[in-house]
C-alpha positions in Angstrom: 0.0 0.0 0.0 1.3 3.5 -0.9 1.2 6.1 1.9 -1.1 9.1 1.4 1.2 11.4 3.5 4.6 11.3 5.2 5.6 12.8 8.5 9.2 14.1 8.3 10.5 16.0 11.3 7.9 18.7 12.0 6.4 18.5 8.6 3.5 16.5 7.0 4.1 16.1 3.3 2.0 14.8 0.5 3.7 12.1 -1.6 4.5 14.7 -4.4 6.2 17.1 -2.0 8.0 14.3 -0.2 9.4 12.8 -3.4 10.5 16.2 -4.7 12.7 16.7 -1.6 13.5 13.3 -0.1 13.9 9.6 -0.6 13.2 7.1 2.2 16.3 5.0 3.0 16.2 1.3 4.1 16.9 2.5 7.6 13.5 4.5 7.6 15.2 7.9 7.6 14.7 10.7 5.1 17.6 11.5 2.7 17.8 14.4 0.3 17.7 13.7 -3.4 21.5 14.2 -3.5 22.0 11.5 -0.9 22.6 13.5 2.3 20.9 12.2 5.4 18.6 14.7 7.1 18.3 12.5 10.2 14.6 12.5 10.4 12.7 9.3 10.7 10.0 9.1 8.1 6.5 8.0 9.3 4.2 7.1 6.5 0.4 7.7 6.9 -1.5 5.0 5.1 -5.0 5.6 3.8 -7.9 4.4 5.9 -11.5 4.3 4.8 -13.4 7.4 5.9 -10.3 9.1 7.4 -8.9 12.2 5.6 -5.1 12.3 5.1 -3.3 15.0 7.1 -2.8 18.3 5.2 0.5 18.9 3.5 2.5 21.7 5.3 4.2 22.6 2.0 1.5 23.0 -0.6 -1.7 22.6 1.5 -4.9 21.1 0.1 -6.4 24.6 -0.5 -4.0 25.3 -3.4 -5.4 22.5 -5.5 -1.9 21.4 -6.4 -1.8 18.6 -3.8 -4.0 16.0 -5.5 -2.1 13.1 -4.0 -3.2 13.9 -0.4 -6.4 11.9 -0.8 -6.4 8.1 -0.4 -5.5 6.0 -3.4 -8.4 5.3 -5.8 -7.2 1.7 -6.3 -4.6 -0.8 -5.3 -1.5 -1.3 -7.5 -1.0 -5.0 -6.7 2.5 -6.3 -7.6 4.6 -3.4 -9.1 7.0 -4.2 -11.9 9.1 -2.1 -14.4 10.6 -3.0 -17.7 14.4 -2.6 -18.1 13.9 0.3 -20.5 11.7 2.2 -18.0 14.2 1.7 -15.2 17.0 3.0 -17.4 15.0 6.1 -18.6 13.7 7.0 -15.1 17.3 6.7 -13.6 18.8 8.7 -16.5 16.2 11.5 -15.9 16.4 11.2 -12.1 12.6 10.6 -11.8 11.5 8.8 -8.7 9.0 6.1 -9.9 7.2 6.3 -6.6 6.1 9.8 -7.4 4.6 8.7 -10.7 2.9 5.7 -9.0 1.4 8.2 -6.4 0.0 10.3 -9.3 -1.4 7.2 -11.0 -3.2 6.0 -7.9 -4.5 9.5 -7.2 -6.2 9.6 -10.6 -3.7 12.0 -12.2 -3.4 10.2 -15.5 -0.9 12.6 -17.0 -1.1 13.0 -20.7 -3.5 10.1 -21.4 -5.6 10.8 -24.5 -8.9 9.8 -23.0 -9.1 10.4 -19.2 -12.8 9.4 -19.3 -11.8 5.9 -20.3 -9.9 5.6 -17.0 -12.9 6.9 -15.1 -15.0 4.2 -16.7 -12.3 1.6 -16.0 -12.3 2.6 -12.3 -16.1 2.0 -12.2 -16.0 -1.3 -14.2 -12.7 -2.7 -12.9 -10.9 -2.7 -16.3 -7.3 -1.7 -17.2 -6.0 1.7 -16.2 -3.4 3.7 -18.2 -1.4 6.7 -17.2 1.0 8.5 -19.7 3.7 10.7 -18.2 6.1 12.9 -20.2 9.2 13.1 -18.1 11.3 15.0 -20.6 10.8 16.3 -24.1 10.1 13.3 -26.3 10.5 10.9 -23.3 7.2 9.1 -22.3 6.6 6.5 -19.6 3.4 4.5 -19.3 2.0 3.0 -16.1 -0.6 0.2 -16.7 -2.6 -1.4 -13.9 -4.3 -4.6 -14.8 -8.1 -5.0 -14.6 -9.7 -6.2 -11.4 -10.9 -9.7 -10.7 -14.4 -10.6 -9.7 -13.6 -9.5 -6.1 -12.3 -6.1 -7.3 -8.6 -6.9 -6.7 -6.0 -5.6 -9.0 -2.9 -7.8 -9.1 -0.3 -6.0 -11.1 1.0 -2.6 -12.2 3.8 -2.2 -14.8 5.9 0.9 -15.5 7.1 0.7 -19.1 8.0 2.6 -22.2 5.4 2.8 -25.0 7.8 0.9 -27.4 8.0 -2.0 -24.8 4.3 -2.7 -25.0 
């Protein structure tokens, strides 16, 4: 499950703000994007039904920029990435967790038909997000359709040419 907010030191950050500033190390501490430890233990807040996520102290929900503060719209299931997507994301220093946060929040990026994803959420079919991470560099995130119990089992980060 992906957290809907992070507590770092005295701040509560939405996933977008957290991933712009920090990464979470294997020791549970926050590190700057350049690798320097900031010494704060990261406490993730996971979505719970009927409970609002805490407000982000950086962008705040009133700005409308912080779409990732709400609970995820669906489960990602197993998360995988193709070798090409891993290479491209690393080369452009894009944290895949930030893209996955956008995907689960319903920010489909540059997808041609966002209404198709809205319908897929209702019907349990496949979801597609399209993110332009640099001029001419596109990454897709595809989450498989749900089974009869509404469970989604896999999400793949890939390049369009790897489909």
